All heavy atoms as atom14 arrays in JSON, in Angstrom:
{
  "sequence": "MIDTQILEIPNPNHPYGVRGVGETSIVPPLAAIANAVSNAAGVRMTHIPMSP",
  "atom14_mask": [
    [1, 1, 1, 1, 1, 1, 1, 1, 0, 0, 0, 0, 0, 0],
    [1, 1, 1, 1, 1, 1, 1, 1, 0, 0, 0, 0, 0, 0],
    [1, 1, 1, 1, 1, 1, 1, 1, 0, 0, 0, 0, 0, 0],
    [1, 1, 1, 1, 1, 1, 1, 0, 0, 0, 0, 0, 0, 0],
    [1, 1, 1, 1, 1, 1, 1, 1, 1, 0, 0, 0, 0, 0],
    [1, 1, 1, 1, 1, 1, 1, 1, 0, 0, 0, 0, 0, 0],
    [1, 1, 1, 1, 1, 1, 1, 1, 0, 0, 0, 0, 0, 0],
    [1, 1, 1, 1, 1, 1, 1, 1, 1, 0, 0, 0, 0, 0],
    [1, 1, 1, 1, 1, 1, 1, 1, 0, 0, 0, 0, 0, 0],
    [1, 1, 1, 1, 1, 1, 1, 0, 0, 0, 0, 0, 0, 0],
    [1, 1, 1, 1, 1, 1, 1, 1, 0, 0, 0, 0, 0, 0],
    [1, 1, 1, 1, 1, 1, 1, 0, 0, 0, 0, 0, 0, 0],
    [1, 1, 1, 1, 1, 1, 1, 1, 0, 0, 0, 0, 0, 0],
    [1, 1, 1, 1, 1, 1, 1, 1, 1, 1, 0, 0, 0, 0],
    [1, 1, 1, 1, 1, 1, 1, 0, 0, 0, 0, 0, 0, 0],
    [1, 1, 1, 1, 1, 1, 1, 1, 1, 1, 1, 1, 0, 0],
    [1, 1, 1, 1, 0, 0, 0, 0, 0, 0, 0, 0, 0, 0],
    [1, 1, 1, 1, 1, 1, 1, 0, 0, 0, 0, 0, 0, 0],
    [1, 1, 1, 1, 1, 1, 1, 1, 1, 1, 1, 0, 0, 0],
    [1, 1, 1, 1, 0, 0, 0, 0, 0, 0, 0, 0, 0, 0],
    [1, 1, 1, 1, 1, 1, 1, 0, 0, 0, 0, 0, 0, 0],
    [1, 1, 1, 1, 0, 0, 0, 0, 0, 0, 0, 0, 0, 0],
    [1, 1, 1, 1, 1, 1, 1, 1, 1, 0, 0, 0, 0, 0],
    [1, 1, 1, 1, 1, 1, 1, 0, 0, 0, 0, 0, 0, 0],
    [1, 1, 1, 1, 1, 1, 0, 0, 0, 0, 0, 0, 0, 0],
    [1, 1, 1, 1, 1, 1, 1, 1, 0, 0, 0, 0, 0, 0],
    [1, 1, 1, 1, 1, 1, 1, 0, 0, 0, 0, 0, 0, 0],
    [1, 1, 1, 1, 1, 1, 1, 0, 0, 0, 0, 0, 0, 0],
    [1, 1, 1, 1, 1, 1, 1, 0, 0, 0, 0, 0, 0, 0],
    [1, 1, 1, 1, 1, 1, 1, 1, 0, 0, 0, 0, 0, 0],
    [1, 1, 1, 1, 1, 0, 0, 0, 0, 0, 0, 0, 0, 0],
    [1, 1, 1, 1, 1, 0, 0, 0, 0, 0, 0, 0, 0, 0],
    [1, 1, 1, 1, 1, 1, 1, 1, 0, 0, 0, 0, 0, 0],
    [1, 1, 1, 1, 1, 0, 0, 0, 0, 0, 0, 0, 0, 0],
    [1, 1, 1, 1, 1, 1, 1, 1, 0, 0, 0, 0, 0, 0],
    [1, 1, 1, 1, 1, 0, 0, 0, 0, 0, 0, 0, 0, 0],
    [1, 1, 1, 1, 1, 1, 1, 0, 0, 0, 0, 0, 0, 0],
    [1, 1, 1, 1, 1, 1, 0, 0, 0, 0, 0, 0, 0, 0],
    [1, 1, 1, 1, 1, 1, 1, 1, 0, 0, 0, 0, 0, 0],
    [1, 1, 1, 1, 1, 0, 0, 0, 0, 0, 0, 0, 0, 0],
    [1, 1, 1, 1, 1, 0, 0, 0, 0, 0, 0, 0, 0, 0],
    [1, 1, 1, 1, 0, 0, 0, 0, 0, 0, 0, 0, 0, 0],
    [1, 1, 1, 1, 1, 1, 1, 0, 0, 0, 0, 0, 0, 0],
    [1, 1, 1, 1, 1, 1, 1, 1, 1, 1, 1, 0, 0, 0],
    [1, 1, 1, 1, 1, 1, 1, 1, 0, 0, 0, 0, 0, 0],
    [1, 1, 1, 1, 1, 1, 1, 0, 0, 0, 0, 0, 0, 0],
    [1, 1, 1, 1, 1, 1, 1, 1, 1, 1, 0, 0, 0, 0],
    [1, 1, 1, 1, 1, 1, 1, 1, 0, 0, 0, 0, 0, 0],
    [1, 1, 1, 1, 1, 1, 1, 0, 0, 0, 0, 0, 0, 0],
    [1, 1, 1, 1, 1, 1, 1, 1, 0, 0, 0, 0, 0, 0],
    [1, 1, 1, 1, 1, 1, 0, 0, 0, 0, 0, 0, 0, 0],
    [1, 1, 1, 1, 1, 1, 1, 0, 0, 0, 0, 0, 0, 0]
  ],
  "atom14_positions": [
    [[19.99, 12.76, -6.59], [20.76, 11.54, -6.6], [20.4, 10.72, -5.37], [20.37, 11.23, -4.26], [22.25, 11.88, -6.61], [23.15, 10.69, -6.79], [22.93, 9.82, -8.33], [23.87, 10.85, -9.43], [0.0, 0.0, 0.0], [0.0, 0.0, 0.0], [0.0, 0.0, 0.0], [0.0, 0.0, 0.0], [0.0, 0.0, 0.0], [0.0, 0.0, 0.0]],
    [[20.11, 9.45, -5.58], [19.77, 8.56, -4.48], [20.83, 7.46, -4.39], [21.1, 6.79, -5.39], [18.38, 7.91, -4.69], [17.31, 9.0, -4.72], [18.08, 6.91, -3.59], [15.94, 8.48, -5.07], [0.0, 0.0, 0.0], [0.0, 0.0, 0.0], [0.0, 0.0, 0.0], [0.0, 0.0, 0.0], [0.0, 0.0, 0.0], [0.0, 0.0, 0.0]],
    [[21.42, 7.32, -3.23], [22.38, 6.24, -3.01], [21.66, 5.08, -2.33], [20.93, 5.28, -1.37], [23.52, 6.71, -2.1], [24.39, 7.76, -2.78], [24.51, 7.71, -4.02], [24.92, 8.62, -2.05], [0.0, 0.0, 0.0], [0.0, 0.0, 0.0], [0.0, 0.0, 0.0], [0.0, 0.0, 0.0], [0.0, 0.0, 0.0], [0.0, 0.0, 0.0]],
    [[21.85, 3.89, -2.85], [21.21, 2.72, -2.25], [22.22, 1.95, -1.42], [23.42, 1.94, -1.7], [20.65, 1.79, -3.34], [21.7, 1.38, -4.21], [19.58, 2.49, -4.15], [0.0, 0.0, 0.0], [0.0, 0.0, 0.0], [0.0, 0.0, 0.0], [0.0, 0.0, 0.0], [0.0, 0.0, 0.0], [0.0, 0.0, 0.0], [0.0, 0.0, 0.0]],
    [[21.7, 1.31, -0.39], [22.51, 0.46, 0.46], [21.74, -0.82, 0.73], [20.55, -0.78, 1.02], [22.82, 1.15, 1.79], [23.67, 2.37, 1.65], [23.96, 3.01, 3.0], [23.44, 2.61, 4.02], [24.81, 4.02, 2.99], [0.0, 0.0, 0.0], [0.0, 0.0, 0.0], [0.0, 0.0, 0.0], [0.0, 0.0, 0.0], [0.0, 0.0, 0.0]],
    [[22.38, -1.93, 0.61], [21.76, -3.21, 0.89], [22.13, -3.62, 2.31], [23.31, -3.75, 2.64], [22.21, -4.28, -0.13], [21.75, -3.88, -1.53], [21.65, -5.64, 0.27], [22.23, -4.81, -2.62], [0.0, 0.0, 0.0], [0.0, 0.0, 0.0], [0.0, 0.0, 0.0], [0.0, 0.0, 0.0], [0.0, 0.0, 0.0], [0.0, 0.0, 0.0]],
    [[21.1, -3.79, 3.13], [21.3, -4.22, 4.51], [20.68, -5.6, 4.67], [19.5, -5.78, 4.4], [20.65, -3.23, 5.48], [21.09, -1.78, 5.35], [20.27, -0.91, 6.28], [22.56, -1.66, 5.67], [0.0, 0.0, 0.0], [0.0, 0.0, 0.0], [0.0, 0.0, 0.0], [0.0, 0.0, 0.0], [0.0, 0.0, 0.0], [0.0, 0.0, 0.0]],
    [[21.43, -6.54, 5.12], [20.92, -7.89, 5.31], [20.64, -8.11, 6.8], [21.47, -8.61, 7.55], [21.92, -8.91, 4.77], [22.09, -8.8, 3.26], [22.99, -9.89, 2.71], [23.34, -10.83, 3.43], [23.35, -9.78, 1.54], [0.0, 0.0, 0.0], [0.0, 0.0, 0.0], [0.0, 0.0, 0.0], [0.0, 0.0, 0.0], [0.0, 0.0, 0.0]],
    [[19.44, -7.68, 7.2], [19.01, -7.82, 8.6], [17.77, -8.72, 8.6], [16.74, -8.34, 8.07], [18.68, -6.45, 9.21], [19.89, -5.53, 9.11], [18.22, -6.61, 10.64], [19.62, -4.1, 9.46], [0.0, 0.0, 0.0], [0.0, 0.0, 0.0], [0.0, 0.0, 0.0], [0.0, 0.0, 0.0], [0.0, 0.0, 0.0], [0.0, 0.0, 0.0]],
    [[17.85, -9.91, 9.18], [16.7, -10.8, 9.15], [15.53, -10.28, 9.99], [15.72, -9.59, 11.0], [17.24, -12.12, 9.73], [18.48, -11.75, 10.44], [19.0, -10.49, 9.84], [0.0, 0.0, 0.0], [0.0, 0.0, 0.0], [0.0, 0.0, 0.0], [0.0, 0.0, 0.0], [0.0, 0.0, 0.0], [0.0, 0.0, 0.0], [0.0, 0.0, 0.0]],
    [[14.33, -10.62, 9.56], [13.11, -10.25, 10.28], [12.86, -11.28, 11.37], [12.58, -12.45, 11.07], [11.94, -10.19, 9.3], [10.65, -9.79, 9.96], [10.59, -9.58, 11.16], [9.6, -9.69, 9.17], [0.0, 0.0, 0.0], [0.0, 0.0, 0.0], [0.0, 0.0, 0.0], [0.0, 0.0, 0.0], [0.0, 0.0, 0.0], [0.0, 0.0, 0.0]],
    [[12.9, -10.92, 12.63], [12.72, -11.9, 13.7], [11.29, -12.42, 13.82], [11.05, -13.44, 14.45], [13.12, -11.14, 14.97], [12.91, -9.71, 14.63], [13.17, -9.58, 13.16], [0.0, 0.0, 0.0], [0.0, 0.0, 0.0], [0.0, 0.0, 0.0], [0.0, 0.0, 0.0], [0.0, 0.0, 0.0], [0.0, 0.0, 0.0], [0.0, 0.0, 0.0]],
    [[10.33, -11.74, 13.18], [8.93, -12.14, 13.27], [8.49, -13.07, 12.14], [7.3, -13.4, 12.05], [8.03, -10.9, 13.3], [8.3, -10.06, 14.52], [8.51, -10.57, 15.61], [8.3, -8.75, 14.34], [0.0, 0.0, 0.0], [0.0, 0.0, 0.0], [0.0, 0.0, 0.0], [0.0, 0.0, 0.0], [0.0, 0.0, 0.0], [0.0, 0.0, 0.0]],
    [[9.38, -13.46, 11.27], [9.04, -14.34, 10.15], [9.84, -15.63, 10.28], [11.01, -15.61, 10.64], [9.37, -13.65, 8.82], [8.8, -14.35, 7.65], [9.43, -15.39, 7.03], [7.63, -14.16, 6.99], [8.68, -15.82, 6.03], [7.59, -15.09, 5.99], [0.0, 0.0, 0.0], [0.0, 0.0, 0.0], [0.0, 0.0, 0.0], [0.0, 0.0, 0.0]],
    [[9.2, -16.78, 10.01], [9.91, -18.05, 10.19], [11.17, -18.19, 9.33], [12.1, -18.87, 9.72], [8.88, -19.11, 9.84], [7.73, -18.42, 9.22], [7.82, -16.97, 9.58], [0.0, 0.0, 0.0], [0.0, 0.0, 0.0], [0.0, 0.0, 0.0], [0.0, 0.0, 0.0], [0.0, 0.0, 0.0], [0.0, 0.0, 0.0], [0.0, 0.0, 0.0]],
    [[11.21, -17.54, 8.17], [12.39, -17.63, 7.3], [13.28, -16.39, 7.4], [14.29, -16.3, 6.72], [11.97, -17.84, 5.85], [11.17, -19.1, 5.66], [9.84, -19.04, 5.28], [11.73, -20.35, 5.88], [9.1, -20.19, 5.12], [11.0, -21.5, 5.72], [9.68, -21.42, 5.34], [8.94, -22.56, 5.18], [0.0, 0.0, 0.0], [0.0, 0.0, 0.0]],
    [[12.86, -15.42, 8.21], [13.66, -14.21, 8.37], [13.55, -13.22, 7.24], [14.32, -12.27, 7.16], [0.0, 0.0, 0.0], [0.0, 0.0, 0.0], [0.0, 0.0, 0.0], [0.0, 0.0, 0.0], [0.0, 0.0, 0.0], [0.0, 0.0, 0.0], [0.0, 0.0, 0.0], [0.0, 0.0, 0.0], [0.0, 0.0, 0.0], [0.0, 0.0, 0.0]],
    [[12.57, -13.4, 6.34], [12.46, -12.51, 5.18], [11.71, -11.24, 5.53], [10.93, -11.18, 6.47], [11.77, -13.22, 4.0], [12.58, -14.41, 3.55], [10.36, -13.65, 4.36], [0.0, 0.0, 0.0], [0.0, 0.0, 0.0], [0.0, 0.0, 0.0], [0.0, 0.0, 0.0], [0.0, 0.0, 0.0], [0.0, 0.0, 0.0], [0.0, 0.0, 0.0]],
    [[11.94, -10.22, 4.73], [11.25, -8.94, 4.87], [10.56, -8.63, 3.55], [11.04, -8.96, 2.48], [12.23, -7.82, 5.19], [12.87, -7.96, 6.55], [13.78, -6.78, 6.82], [14.39, -6.93, 8.12], [13.89, -6.44, 9.25], [12.76, -5.79, 9.22], [14.51, -6.62, 10.39], [0.0, 0.0, 0.0], [0.0, 0.0, 0.0], [0.0, 0.0, 0.0]],
    [[9.42, -7.94, 3.65], [8.7, -7.55, 2.44], [9.37, -6.38, 1.75], [9.95, -5.52, 2.39], [0.0, 0.0, 0.0], [0.0, 0.0, 0.0], [0.0, 0.0, 0.0], [0.0, 0.0, 0.0], [0.0, 0.0, 0.0], [0.0, 0.0, 0.0], [0.0, 0.0, 0.0], [0.0, 0.0, 0.0], [0.0, 0.0, 0.0], [0.0, 0.0, 0.0]],
    [[9.24, -6.33, 0.43], [9.86, -5.25, -0.33], [8.83, -4.5, -1.16], [8.86, -3.29, -1.25], [10.96, -5.81, -1.26], [11.53, -4.72, -2.13], [12.05, -6.46, -0.45], [0.0, 0.0, 0.0], [0.0, 0.0, 0.0], [0.0, 0.0, 0.0], [0.0, 0.0, 0.0], [0.0, 0.0, 0.0], [0.0, 0.0, 0.0], [0.0, 0.0, 0.0]],
    [[7.87, -5.18, -1.76], [6.98, -4.54, -2.73], [5.64, -4.09, -2.2], [4.77, -3.75, -2.97], [0.0, 0.0, 0.0], [0.0, 0.0, 0.0], [0.0, 0.0, 0.0], [0.0, 0.0, 0.0], [0.0, 0.0, 0.0], [0.0, 0.0, 0.0], [0.0, 0.0, 0.0], [0.0, 0.0, 0.0], [0.0, 0.0, 0.0], [0.0, 0.0, 0.0]],
    [[5.43, -4.05, -0.89], [4.12, -3.72, -0.37], [3.74, -2.26, -0.63], [2.57, -1.95, -0.78], [4.03, -4.0, 1.14], [4.01, -5.45, 1.48], [5.4, -6.03, 1.65], [6.38, -5.33, 1.36], [5.5, -7.18, 2.08], [0.0, 0.0, 0.0], [0.0, 0.0, 0.0], [0.0, 0.0, 0.0], [0.0, 0.0, 0.0], [0.0, 0.0, 0.0]],
    [[4.67, -1.36, -0.66], [4.32, 0.05, -0.8], [3.72, 0.37, -2.16], [3.01, 1.35, -2.29], [5.56, 0.94, -0.59], [6.57, 0.56, -1.51], [6.07, 0.81, 0.83], [0.0, 0.0, 0.0], [0.0, 0.0, 0.0], [0.0, 0.0, 0.0], [0.0, 0.0, 0.0], [0.0, 0.0, 0.0], [0.0, 0.0, 0.0], [0.0, 0.0, 0.0]],
    [[3.96, -0.43, -3.16], [3.4, -0.14, -4.48], [1.9, -0.42, -4.56], [1.26, -0.04, -5.52], [4.14, -0.95, -5.54], [3.94, -2.35, -5.3], [0.0, 0.0, 0.0], [0.0, 0.0, 0.0], [0.0, 0.0, 0.0], [0.0, 0.0, 0.0], [0.0, 0.0, 0.0], [0.0, 0.0, 0.0], [0.0, 0.0, 0.0], [0.0, 0.0, 0.0]],
    [[1.29, -1.06, -3.58], [-0.14, -1.33, -3.61], [-0.96, -0.17, -3.05], [-2.16, -0.07, -3.27], [-0.46, -2.65, -2.85], [-1.87, -3.13, -3.17], [-0.3, -2.47, -1.36], [-2.1, -3.53, -4.6], [0.0, 0.0, 0.0], [0.0, 0.0, 0.0], [0.0, 0.0, 0.0], [0.0, 0.0, 0.0], [0.0, 0.0, 0.0], [0.0, 0.0, 0.0]],
    [[-0.34, 0.79, -2.36], [-1.08, 1.88, -1.74], [-1.65, 2.88, -2.76], [-2.83, 3.21, -2.68], [-0.2, 2.59, -0.68], [-0.89, 3.81, -0.12], [0.16, 1.6, 0.42], [0.0, 0.0, 0.0], [0.0, 0.0, 0.0], [0.0, 0.0, 0.0], [0.0, 0.0, 0.0], [0.0, 0.0, 0.0], [0.0, 0.0, 0.0], [0.0, 0.0, 0.0]],
    [[-0.9, 3.4, -3.71], [-1.45, 4.4, -4.65], [-2.64, 3.92, -5.47], [-3.57, 4.7, -5.65], [-0.26, 4.76, -5.54], [0.93, 4.46, -4.7], [0.55, 3.26, -3.89], [0.0, 0.0, 0.0], [0.0, 0.0, 0.0], [0.0, 0.0, 0.0], [0.0, 0.0, 0.0], [0.0, 0.0, 0.0], [0.0, 0.0, 0.0], [0.0, 0.0, 0.0]],
    [[-2.69, 2.68, -5.97], [-3.88, 2.28, -6.73], [-5.17, 2.31, -5.9], [-6.22, 2.67, -6.41], [-3.57, 0.86, -7.19], [-2.09, 0.77, -7.2], [-1.65, 1.67, -6.07], [0.0, 0.0, 0.0], [0.0, 0.0, 0.0], [0.0, 0.0, 0.0], [0.0, 0.0, 0.0], [0.0, 0.0, 0.0], [0.0, 0.0, 0.0], [0.0, 0.0, 0.0]],
    [[-5.1, 1.98, -4.61], [-6.3, 2.03, -3.78], [-6.81, 3.46, -3.64], [-8.02, 3.7, -3.67], [-6.01, 1.43, -2.41], [-5.75, -0.07, -2.38], [-5.37, -0.51, -0.98], [-6.95, -0.83, -2.87], [0.0, 0.0, 0.0], [0.0, 0.0, 0.0], [0.0, 0.0, 0.0], [0.0, 0.0, 0.0], [0.0, 0.0, 0.0], [0.0, 0.0, 0.0]],
    [[-5.91, 4.42, -3.5], [-6.32, 5.82, -3.41], [-6.94, 6.27, -4.73], [-7.94, 7.01, -4.73], [-5.13, 6.7, -3.05], [0.0, 0.0, 0.0], [0.0, 0.0, 0.0], [0.0, 0.0, 0.0], [0.0, 0.0, 0.0], [0.0, 0.0, 0.0], [0.0, 0.0, 0.0], [0.0, 0.0, 0.0], [0.0, 0.0, 0.0], [0.0, 0.0, 0.0]],
    [[-6.4, 5.85, -5.85], [-6.95, 6.22, -7.16], [-8.34, 5.63, -7.34], [-9.25, 6.3, -7.86], [-6.02, 5.75, -8.28], [0.0, 0.0, 0.0], [0.0, 0.0, 0.0], [0.0, 0.0, 0.0], [0.0, 0.0, 0.0], [0.0, 0.0, 0.0], [0.0, 0.0, 0.0], [0.0, 0.0, 0.0], [0.0, 0.0, 0.0], [0.0, 0.0, 0.0]],
    [[-8.54, 4.39, -6.93], [-9.86, 3.76, -7.03], [-10.85, 4.48, -6.12], [-11.99, 4.74, -6.5], [-9.77, 2.26, -6.69], [-8.98, 1.55, -7.79], [-11.15, 1.65, -6.52], [-8.61, 0.13, -7.46], [0.0, 0.0, 0.0], [0.0, 0.0, 0.0], [0.0, 0.0, 0.0], [0.0, 0.0, 0.0], [0.0, 0.0, 0.0], [0.0, 0.0, 0.0]],
    [[-10.43, 4.83, -4.91], [-11.32, 5.54, -3.99], [-11.74, 6.89, -4.57], [-12.9, 7.28, -4.48], [-10.62, 5.74, -2.64], [0.0, 0.0, 0.0], [0.0, 0.0, 0.0], [0.0, 0.0, 0.0], [0.0, 0.0, 0.0], [0.0, 0.0, 0.0], [0.0, 0.0, 0.0], [0.0, 0.0, 0.0], [0.0, 0.0, 0.0], [0.0, 0.0, 0.0]],
    [[-10.81, 7.6, -5.2], [-11.14, 8.89, -5.82], [-12.08, 8.7, -7.0], [-13.0, 9.49, -7.2], [-9.88, 9.63, -6.25], [-9.15, 10.23, -5.08], [-9.76, 10.58, -4.08], [-7.84, 10.34, -5.2], [0.0, 0.0, 0.0], [0.0, 0.0, 0.0], [0.0, 0.0, 0.0], [0.0, 0.0, 0.0], [0.0, 0.0, 0.0], [0.0, 0.0, 0.0]],
    [[-11.87, 7.66, -7.79], [-12.75, 7.39, -8.94], [-14.17, 7.06, -8.47], [-15.14, 7.55, -9.05], [-12.19, 6.24, -9.78], [0.0, 0.0, 0.0], [0.0, 0.0, 0.0], [0.0, 0.0, 0.0], [0.0, 0.0, 0.0], [0.0, 0.0, 0.0], [0.0, 0.0, 0.0], [0.0, 0.0, 0.0], [0.0, 0.0, 0.0], [0.0, 0.0, 0.0]],
    [[-14.29, 6.25, -7.42], [-15.61, 5.92, -6.89], [-16.28, 7.16, -6.33], [-17.47, 7.41, -6.56], [-15.5, 4.81, -5.81], [-16.81, 4.63, -5.07], [-15.07, 3.5, -6.44], [0.0, 0.0, 0.0], [0.0, 0.0, 0.0], [0.0, 0.0, 0.0], [0.0, 0.0, 0.0], [0.0, 0.0, 0.0], [0.0, 0.0, 0.0], [0.0, 0.0, 0.0]],
    [[-15.54, 7.99, -5.63], [-16.09, 9.22, -5.08], [-16.56, 10.17, -6.17], [-17.62, 10.78, -6.07], [-15.06, 9.93, -4.2], [-14.78, 9.15, -3.06], [0.0, 0.0, 0.0], [0.0, 0.0, 0.0], [0.0, 0.0, 0.0], [0.0, 0.0, 0.0], [0.0, 0.0, 0.0], [0.0, 0.0, 0.0], [0.0, 0.0, 0.0], [0.0, 0.0, 0.0]],
    [[-15.77, 10.29, -7.23], [-16.17, 11.15, -8.35], [-17.41, 10.61, -9.04], [-18.29, 11.36, -9.44], [-15.03, 11.29, -9.35], [-13.92, 12.18, -8.84], [-14.13, 12.99, -7.96], [-12.73, 12.02, -9.41], [0.0, 0.0, 0.0], [0.0, 0.0, 0.0], [0.0, 0.0, 0.0], [0.0, 0.0, 0.0], [0.0, 0.0, 0.0], [0.0, 0.0, 0.0]],
    [[-17.51, 9.3, -9.21], [-18.66, 8.71, -9.9], [-19.92, 8.79, -9.04], [-21.02, 9.03, -9.56], [-18.36, 7.25, -10.25], [0.0, 0.0, 0.0], [0.0, 0.0, 0.0], [0.0, 0.0, 0.0], [0.0, 0.0, 0.0], [0.0, 0.0, 0.0], [0.0, 0.0, 0.0], [0.0, 0.0, 0.0], [0.0, 0.0, 0.0], [0.0, 0.0, 0.0]],
    [[-19.78, 8.59, -7.74], [-20.95, 8.57, -6.85], [-21.33, 9.97, -6.35], [-22.46, 10.17, -5.91], [-20.67, 7.67, -5.65], [0.0, 0.0, 0.0], [0.0, 0.0, 0.0], [0.0, 0.0, 0.0], [0.0, 0.0, 0.0], [0.0, 0.0, 0.0], [0.0, 0.0, 0.0], [0.0, 0.0, 0.0], [0.0, 0.0, 0.0], [0.0, 0.0, 0.0]],
    [[-20.41, 10.91, -6.42], [-20.7, 12.25, -5.93], [-20.66, 12.34, -4.41], [-21.11, 13.32, -3.84], [0.0, 0.0, 0.0], [0.0, 0.0, 0.0], [0.0, 0.0, 0.0], [0.0, 0.0, 0.0], [0.0, 0.0, 0.0], [0.0, 0.0, 0.0], [0.0, 0.0, 0.0], [0.0, 0.0, 0.0], [0.0, 0.0, 0.0], [0.0, 0.0, 0.0]],
    [[-20.15, 11.31, -3.77], [-20.06, 11.26, -2.31], [-18.64, 10.83, -1.94], [-18.08, 9.93, -2.55], [-21.08, 10.24, -1.74], [-20.94, 10.13, -0.24], [-22.48, 10.62, -2.13], [0.0, 0.0, 0.0], [0.0, 0.0, 0.0], [0.0, 0.0, 0.0], [0.0, 0.0, 0.0], [0.0, 0.0, 0.0], [0.0, 0.0, 0.0], [0.0, 0.0, 0.0]],
    [[-18.09, 11.47, -0.93], [-16.73, 11.11, -0.5], [-16.78, 9.86, 0.36], [-17.42, 9.84, 1.41], [-16.13, 12.27, 0.3], [-14.67, 12.08, 0.56], [-13.94, 12.21, -0.72], [-12.5, 12.23, -0.53], [-11.67, 11.83, -1.45], [-12.12, 11.4, -2.6], [-10.39, 11.88, -1.24], [0.0, 0.0, 0.0], [0.0, 0.0, 0.0], [0.0, 0.0, 0.0]],
    [[-16.13, 8.8, -0.11], [-16.05, 7.55, 0.63], [-14.78, 7.57, 1.45], [-13.7, 7.84, 0.94], [-16.03, 6.37, -0.32], [-17.16, 6.37, -1.31], [-18.47, 5.37, -0.73], [-19.55, 5.39, -2.14], [0.0, 0.0, 0.0], [0.0, 0.0, 0.0], [0.0, 0.0, 0.0], [0.0, 0.0, 0.0], [0.0, 0.0, 0.0], [0.0, 0.0, 0.0]],
    [[-14.88, 7.3, 2.74], [-13.71, 7.39, 3.62], [-13.31, 6.07, 4.24], [-12.34, 6.02, 5.0], [-13.96, 8.41, 4.74], [-15.12, 8.01, 5.48], [-14.18, 9.81, 4.18], [0.0, 0.0, 0.0], [0.0, 0.0, 0.0], [0.0, 0.0, 0.0], [0.0, 0.0, 0.0], [0.0, 0.0, 0.0], [0.0, 0.0, 0.0], [0.0, 0.0, 0.0]],
    [[-14.03, 5.0, 3.97], [-13.7, 3.71, 4.54], [-13.64, 2.64, 3.46], [-14.36, 2.7, 2.46], [-14.75, 3.28, 5.58], [-14.75, 4.13, 6.8], [-15.37, 5.35, 6.85], [-14.18, 3.94, 8.01], [-15.19, 5.87, 8.05], [-14.47, 5.03, 8.77], [0.0, 0.0, 0.0], [0.0, 0.0, 0.0], [0.0, 0.0, 0.0], [0.0, 0.0, 0.0]],
    [[-12.77, 1.68, 3.65], [-12.67, 0.55, 2.74], [-13.06, -0.7, 3.51], [-12.62, -0.86, 4.64], [-11.23, 0.42, 2.19], [-10.91, 1.64, 1.35], [-11.05, -0.84, 1.37], [-9.51, 1.68, 0.82], [0.0, 0.0, 0.0], [0.0, 0.0, 0.0], [0.0, 0.0, 0.0], [0.0, 0.0, 0.0], [0.0, 0.0, 0.0], [0.0, 0.0, 0.0]],
    [[-13.9, -1.6, 3.02], [-14.46, -1.62, 1.67], [-15.54, -0.56, 1.49], [-16.23, -0.2, 2.43], [-15.03, -3.02, 1.53], [-15.31, -3.48, 2.92], [-14.31, -2.78, 3.79], [0.0, 0.0, 0.0], [0.0, 0.0, 0.0], [0.0, 0.0, 0.0], [0.0, 0.0, 0.0], [0.0, 0.0, 0.0], [0.0, 0.0, 0.0], [0.0, 0.0, 0.0]],
    [[-15.65, -0.08, 0.25], [-16.63, 0.94, -0.06], [-17.94, 0.28, -0.45], [-17.99, -0.5, -1.38], [-16.12, 1.79, -1.22], [-14.91, 2.57, -0.86], [-14.32, 3.46, -2.27], [-12.7, 3.84, -1.71], [0.0, 0.0, 0.0], [0.0, 0.0, 0.0], [0.0, 0.0, 0.0], [0.0, 0.0, 0.0], [0.0, 0.0, 0.0], [0.0, 0.0, 0.0]],
    [[-18.97, 0.58, 0.29], [-20.29, 0.0, 0.0], [-21.34, 1.08, 0.28], [-21.09, 2.02, 1.03], [-20.52, -1.24, 0.84], [-20.44, -0.92, 2.21], [0.0, 0.0, 0.0], [0.0, 0.0, 0.0], [0.0, 0.0, 0.0], [0.0, 0.0, 0.0], [0.0, 0.0, 0.0], [0.0, 0.0, 0.0], [0.0, 0.0, 0.0], [0.0, 0.0, 0.0]],
    [[-22.49, 0.93, -0.33], [-23.54, 1.95, -0.13], [-24.03, 2.03, 1.3], [-23.96, 1.14, 2.06], [-24.65, 1.51, -1.06], [-24.29, 0.17, -1.58], [-22.9, -0.12, -1.19], [0.0, 0.0, 0.0], [0.0, 0.0, 0.0], [0.0, 0.0, 0.0], [0.0, 0.0, 0.0], [0.0, 0.0, 0.0], [0.0, 0.0, 0.0], [0.0, 0.0, 0.0]]
  ]
}
């Protein structure tokens, strides 16, 4: 069970005081792409951007 709480704390480093919410969802697809490239190339790529 997860209890949620809404906290309204403005971000002092942003001109409108907003905070990001959806950035964490972009991390898993990059790892999946890196694994797919590594499997296809047969070489472990450890840096992004991935180039030969």
